[in-house]
C-alpha positions in Angstrom: -17.5 12.5 -14.2 -19.0 9.7 -12.2 -16.1 7.7 -10.3 -16.1 4.4 -8.6 -13.4 3.7 -6.0 -13.2 0.1 -5.0 -12.0 -0.6 -1.3 -13.0 0.2 2.2 -9.8 1.3 3.8 -7.9 4.6 4.7 -6.3 4.5 1.2 -9.8 4.6 -0.3 -10.9 7.4 2.0 -7.8 9.4 0.9 -8.8 8.8 -2.7 -12.3 9.8 -2.1 -11.2 13.0 -0.3 -8.8 14.2 -3.1 -11.1 13.1 -6.0 -14.1 14.8 -4.6 -12.2 18.2 -4.8 -11.7 17.9 -8.4 -13.6 20.1 -10.7 -13.9 17.2 -13.1 -16.0 15.0 -10.3 -19.7 14.9 -10.6 -20.2 11.8 -8.2 -17.8 9.8 -6.2 -19.0 6.2 -5.2 -17.2 3.9 -2.9 -17.7 0.0 -2.7 -17.9 -1.0 -0.1 -16.3 2.0 1.6 -16.5 2.9 5.4 -18.0 5.6 7.6 -15.2 8.2 6.4 -15.8 7.6 2.8 -19.5 8.2 3.3 -18.5 11.8 4.1 -17.1 12.2 0.7 -19.4 10.3 -1.6 -21.9 7.5 -1.7 -21.1 4.0 -0.3 -22.2 1.1 -2.3 -22.5 -2.1 -0.2 -20.7 -4.4 -2.5 -17.5 -6.7 -1.8 -14.4 -5.8 -3.6 -14.0 -9.2 -5.4 -17.8 -9.2 -6.5 -17.2 -8.4 -10.0 -20.8 -9.1 -11.2 -22.3 -6.6 -8.7 -19.6 -4.0 -9.5 -20.2 -4.1 -13.1 -23.9 -3.9 -12.6 -23.2 -0.7 -10.4 -21.1 0.8 -13.2 -23.8 0.4 -15.6 -26.7 1.8 -13.2 -24.4 4.7 -11.9 -23.1 5.5 -15.4 -19.6 5.2 -13.9 -16.8 6.9 -16.3 -13.7 5.9 -14.3 -12.9 3.2 -11.8 -9.9 3.1 -9.3 -8.9 -0.2 -7.6 -7.7 0.3 -4.2 -6.8 -3.1 -2.7 -4.6 -5.9 -4.1 -7.3 -8.8 -3.9 -9.4 -7.6 -6.8 -6.5 -7.0 -8.9 -5.0 -10.3 -8.2 -8.2 -12.0 -8.9 -8.3 -10.2 -12.4 -11.0 -7.4 -12.2 -9.5 -5.6 -15.1 -9.5 -8.8 -17.3 -13.3 -9.4 -16.1 -14.2 -5.7 -17.1 -12.4 -5.9 -20.4 -14.4 -8.9 -21.4 -17.8 -7.6 -20.3 -19.6 -5.9 -23.2 -21.5 -3.4 -21.0 -18.6 -2.1 -19.1 -15.3 -2.7 -21.2 -15.3 0.9 -22.3 -14.8 2.1 -18.6 -11.2 3.4 -18.1 -9.6 1.6 -15.0 -6.7 2.5 -12.6 -5.2 -1.0 -11.9 -3.5 -3.6 -13.8 -4.4 -6.8 -15.4 -4.2 -10.2 -13.6 -0.8 -10.9 -15.0 0.4 -7.3 -14.1 -0.8 -7.8 -10.5 1.4 -10.8 -10.2 4.2 -8.4 -9.4 2.4 -8.4 -6.1 0.5 -11.6 -6.1 3.6 -13.7 -6.5 6.8 -13.0 -4.8 8.4 -15.6 -7.1 7.1 -13.9 -10.2 8.2 -10.6 -9.1 11.7 -11.8 -8.0 12.3 -13.6 -11.6 10.9 -10.3 -13.3 13.5 -8.2 -11.4 16.3 -10.7 -12.3 15.3 -10.9 -16.0 15.3 -6.9 -16.2 18.2 -6.3 -14.2 16.4 -4.6 -11.3 18.6 -4.5 -8.2 17.4 -6.9 -5.6 18.3 -9.4 -2.8 19.4 -13.0 -3.9 16.6 -15.5 -3.3 15.6 -19.2 -4.1 12.1 -20.4 -3.9 11.1 -23.8 -2.4 7.9 -25.9 -2.0 6.7 -28.6 0.4 8.0 -31.1 -2.0 11.6 -29.8 -1.8 11.5 -28.8 1.8 14.6 -31.0 2.7 16.6 -29.1 0.0 15.5 -25.8 1.4 16.5 -26.8 4.9 19.9 -27.8 3.4 20.1 -24.4 1.5 19.5 -22.6 4.7 22.7 -24.0 6.1 24.6 -22.3 3.3 23.1 -18.9 4.1 24.2 -16.1 6.3 21.9 -15.0 9.2 19.6 -13.2 9.6 17.8 -14.5 6.6 14.3 -13.5 5.2 11.6 -15.9 4.5 8.7 -14.9 2.2 5.3 -16.5 1.5 5.0 -16.5 -2.3 1.3 -15.4 -2.2 -1.0 -12.7 -0.7 -0.7 -13.1 3.2 -2.3 -9.7 4.2 1.1 -8.2 5.1 2.0 -10.9 7.4 3.8 -13.3 5.1 7.6 -12.2 5.7 9.6 -13.6 8.5 13.2 -12.5 9.5 14.8 -15.2 11.0 17.8 -14.4 13.4 19.2 -18.0 13.7 19.6 -21.1 11.5 17.3 -22.9 14.2 14.6 -20.2 13.7 14.8 -20.2 10.0 14.5 -24.0 9.8 11.4 -23.9 12.1 9.8 -21.2 10.2 10.4 -22.7 6.8 9.0 -26.1 8.0 6.0 -24.3 9.4 5.4 -22.3 6.2 5.8 -25.1 3.9 4.8 -28.3 5.9 2.2 -26.9 8.1 0.9 -24.2 5.8 1.4 -21.3 8.4 0.0 -18.7 5.9 -2.5 -21.0 4.1 -2.2 -21.4 0.3 0.1 -18.2 0.4 2.9 -20.2 1.7 2.7 -23.2 -0.7 5.9 -21.8 -2.1 8.4 -19.8 0.0 11.3 -17.6 -0.9 14.5 -17.7 1.1 15.9 -14.3 0.5 19.3 -12.6 1.5 18.9 -10.1 4.3 19.9 -6.5 3.3 21.0 -4.3 5.9 19.7 -0.7 5.4 16.7 1.6 5.9 13.5 1.0 4.2 11.2 3.4 2.1 8.3 3.2 -0.4 8.4 4.7 -3.8 5.1 5.3 -5.8 4.7 5.4 -9.5 1.7 6.2 -11.6 2.0 4.8 -15.2 -0.3 4.7 -18.4 2.2 1.8 -19.6 4.2 4.2 -21.6 4.8 7.2 -19.3 5.1 7.7 -15.6 5.0 10.1 -12.8 6.9 9.4 -9.7 4.7 10.4 -6.7 6.0 11.6 -3.4 8.0 8.8 -1.5 7.1 7.8 2.0 8.5 5.8 5.0 6.1 3.6 6.9 6.2 2.0 10.3 5.2 -1.5 10.5 5.7 -2.6 14.0 3.0 -2.0 16.5 5.2 -0.6 19.3 7.3 2.5 19.7 10.9 2.0 18.7 9.9 -0.6 16.0 9.1 -3.2 18.6 6.5 -5.8 18.8 4.4 -7.6 16.2 4.3 -6.6 12.3 1.1 -4.7 11.3 -0.4 -3.4 8.2 1.3 0.0 9.1 1.1 2.2 12.0 1.9 5.4 10.4 3.8 7.2 7.6 5.8 10.1 6.7 6.6 12.0 3.5 9.2 13.2 2.3 11.8 11.0 3.5 14.9 12.8 4.7 17.5 10.1 3.7 16.1 9.9 0.1 17.9 12.7 -1.2 17.9 13.9 -5.1 21.1 11.7 -5.8 19.4 8.5 -4.4 15.9 9.2 -6.1 17.9 9.6 -9.4 19.2 6.2 -8.8 16.0 4.8 -8.1 14.6 6.1 -11.5 17.4 5.0 -13.5 18.1 1.5 -11.9 14.5 0.6 -10.7 11.7 2.5 -12.3 12.8 2.7 -15.9 13.7 -0.9 -16.2 10.5 -1.9 -14.5 8.3 0.1 -17.0 10.5 -1.0 -20.0 10.3 -4.8 -18.7 6.5 -4.6 -18.5 6.4 -3.5 -22.1 8.8 -6.0 -23.3 6.8 -8.7 -21.8 3.6 -7.4 -23.3 2.0 -6.6 -19.9 -0.2 -3.7 -20.4 -0.1 -1.8 -16.9 -2.2 1.3 -16.2 -2.1 2.0 -12.5 0.3 2.2 -9.5 3.4 0.6 -8.9 4.4 0.6 -5.2 8.1 -0.2 -5.0 9.4 -1.2 -1.4 13.1 -0.3 -1.4 16.0 -0.8 0.9 18.6 2.1 0.9 21.8 0.1 1.4 24.6 2.6 1.8 23.1 4.9 -0.9 22.1 2.1 -3.5 18.6 1.1 -3.9 17.5 -2.6 -3.8 14.0 -3.5 -4.4 12.3 -5.8 -1.4 9.0 -6.1 -3.3 6.5 -4.6 -5.7 2.8 -3.8 -4.9 0.3 -3.4 -7.6 -1.7 -0.5 -5.8 -0.9 2.3 -3.4 -0.1 1.5 0.3 -2.0 2.1 3.4 -1.1 4.3 5.4 1.3 5.7 2.9 -1.5 6.9 0.6 -2.7 9.2 3.3 0.7 11.0 3.5 1.4 11.0 -0.2 -1.9 12.2 -1.6 -1.9 14.9 1.0 1.2 16.3 -0.6 -0.2 16.3 -4.2 -1.4 19.7 -5.1 -2.4 18.7 -8.7 -5.8 17.6 -9.6 -5.7 14.0 -8.7 -8.8 13.0 -10.8 -7.2 14.5 -13.8 -4.0 12.5 -13.3 -5.9 9.2 -12.7 -8.1 9.5 -15.7 -4.9 10.5 -17.8 -3.1 7.3 -16.5 -6.3 5.1 -17.3 -6.6 6.5 -20.9 -2.7 6.5 -21.8 -2.5 10.2 -21.6 -0.2 11.0 -18.8 2.1 12.9 -20.9 -0.5 15.6 -21.3 -1.2 16.3 -17.8 0.6 18.7 -15.1 1.9 17.2 -11.9 2.7 19.4 -8.8 3.7 18.1 -5.4 4.3 20.4 -2.5 7.7 20.3 -0.4 5.5 20.3 2.6 5.9 17.5 5.1 3.0 15.1 5.9 2.7 12.7 8.9 0.1 10.1 9.3 -0.5 8.4 12.8 -2.5 5.3 12.8 -5.0 4.8 15.6 -5.7 1.3 16.1 -8.1 -1.2 18.3 -6.6 -2.4 21.5 -5.2 -6.0 20.9 -4.3 -5.3 17.2 -2.6 -7.1 15.3 -3.9 -9.8 17.6 -7.5 -10.3 18.7 -9.5 -7.1 19.2 -12.9 -6.1 19.8 -15.1 -3.8 17.5 -18.1 -1.6 17.9 -16.7 1.1 20.3 -18.0 4.6 19.9 -15.4 6.9 18.6 -15.5 10.2 20.5 -13.9 13.5 19.4 -13.9 13.4 15.7 -15.6 16.8 15.6 -12.8 18.2 17.4 -10.3 17.3 14.6 -7.9 20.1 13.5 -6.5 18.0 10.8 -7.6 15.6 8.2 -8.6 12.3 9.7 -9.0 9.4 7.2 -11.1 6.4 8.2 -10.0 2.8 7.8 -11.8 0.4 10.1 -15.1 2.4 10.8 -18.9 2.1 10.3 -22.0 4.1 10.9 -24.3 2.4 13.7 -27.3 4.4 14.8 -25.8 7.8 13.7 -22.7 7.1 15.5 -19.4 6.2 14.1 -17.9 3.0 15.8 -14.6 0.9 15.4 -15.0 -1.8 12.8 -11.4 -3.1 12.4 -7.9 -3.2 13.6 -6.4 -0.1 12.0 -9.3 2.4 12.7 -8.1 5.9 11.7 -5.1 7.8 10.1 -4.7 11.2 11.3 -2.7 13.2 9.0 -1.0 16.5 9.6 0.8 18.6 7.0 3.4 21.4 7.6 6.4 23.2 6.4 8.6 21.2 8.6 8.3 17.6 9.8 8.1 18.8 13.4 5.0 21.0 12.6 3.4 18.1 10.6 4.0 15.8 13.7 2.7 18.3 16.1 -0.4 18.8 14.0 -1.2 15.1 13.7 -0.6 14.3 17.3 -2.7 17.2 18.6 -5.7 15.8 16.8 -4.8 12.2 17.8 -5.0 13.6 21.6 -8.6 14.8 20.9 -10.0 11.4 19.7 -10.7 8.5 21.9 -12.4 5.1 22.3 -12.3 2.2 24.5 -8.7 0.3 24.3 -7.4 2.8 21.6 -3.7 2.3 20.8 -1.2 4.2 18.7 2.6 4.7 18.3 3.9 8.0 19.7 6.9 8.1 17.8 6.1 8.2 14.1 8.5 10.5 12.3 10.7 10.8 15.2 13.7 8.9 13.8 13.6 11.0 10.7 13.7 14.2 13.0 16.8 13.0 14.6 18.3 11.7 11.4 22.2 11.8 11.4 23.2 10.6 7.9 22.2 6.9 8.6 
């Protein structure tokens, strides 16, 4: 079949790489894609939220399955648009409706959803500019540290963990009164801080049935030892040593099943991924957030552990036939190390030649790259995700970092400790 993947990051390169391997795949198109996706399929120079142009491309290319990678087109309602378009409404799509995508698009919506369906989560209250004074008084009743979350999409930067009451009041004022995160922080959740360790759970659902994909842990801070500014993610590891069978059973019974059933009860048709950000608090799962798509760079680690035909799984999810397909994941470990531009997540320069890609011994997924005059150059903050797979975490790390050491460009930066905390894990 002809497949269209929407997006241009490392997540979309990972999808293209796995889908290309399927015997069901005829052609894979990526819109807009990057220099890495161009190695797997055909890039189409179309923005992820240009629904008219995407629909026209589907008609011209005889697309038979659409996979929506990033959150923006989902939150803007790409499924709703396609379902109302007479020429493309028949094309199965992996990705929820605009209402379903509010699980990610609105922190308040998702929090209220969790409370309605008894999904374990931190206590929270939502405030706007109009009741800022009430929010400031509420902070005085809270224990520190406290979490402040912009309600809307803020490119992974809308969460503040305030260590003191003074800091919390200042941040809340900046978010609401000064629009620190633009429209995303028109509403802000003040949320209880949970003490534990974080992990990501990924579910593929056709609205009735579901498959639990390999779990992962990502690394958000720019510096070794989880120091420095938050980023979109500097690496990921799968599986996660502290997520044992007993914990994952609790996740399924207390989080996944109530979530799927809650969507059905509310009449929300949901065909796609649910990415559940969890906190493991003394062996009990609490949901920090939902996302309506796969994560980046977790996708690179997660998909590298799936031995089933990914395209078959995705087609089954999009057409309501997930129960009919076989799903197999390896027990191998995968480690993805993100190589980023110097200065990221602050100001950084683009356009540097990437050297050493031909020396890679493991899979290198492209995120912020493009082709210029037959050279591959940097074109973003997070540029590559080098992914190693091995029988042990140590072997997967070694393979990933061996390849990282062979790739270079001016100003390149990466964390040297991805997975190290899990290698040294001593029961929490």
